C-alpha positions, 0 to 999 in steps of 0.5 A: 515696311520694307515693302514699302520703303521699296515701292516708294524709291522706284516710283520716284526712280520712276518719276525722274526716268520719265520727266525729262521724255514727257512732251509738251502740254501743247504737243499733248494736247493736239495729240488729244485734238487727233484722237477726238477727231477719230470719236466719230463714226462718220468720219471714221467710214470715211477714213476707211474709204479713202485708205482705198482709195482718193475720192472726190465728195459725191464718190464719198457719198456714194458709198456711203450713202449719204448727203454731199454736205454731210460727208462736206462737214466731215471732210472739212473738220478731218482736212482741218487735222491735218487727215485729209488732203485736195487736189483739185483735177479739171473741177471734181476735186479729190480728196485722199490720207494726209500721208502714211501715218495716217494710214498706219493710225486707221490700220493699227486702231483697225487691228487693235479694235478687231483683235 
């Protein structure tokens, strides 16, 4: 019986401890949506390629042996999720990872699955 009391006390103190730290629901939903974007192997391949070098759609498609249309569609999803940015140089648009956070998320995820 004493064990149950201690467990209940620990449970309540845990709730009190984390209640002020829980992010807003909207923030948690945004995080869940971000992780969903990583749920497609083509998008992960594109992120891998862009982690190595900025590239245009043609070179990404060539590297991954896929159609330009397929790559363009996935780049659109990645841009909407703020994981990739684009920059026009003349007639060519080059894509890159949005920032260092994206690189870290990708690298840490890869490290995790390779352990």
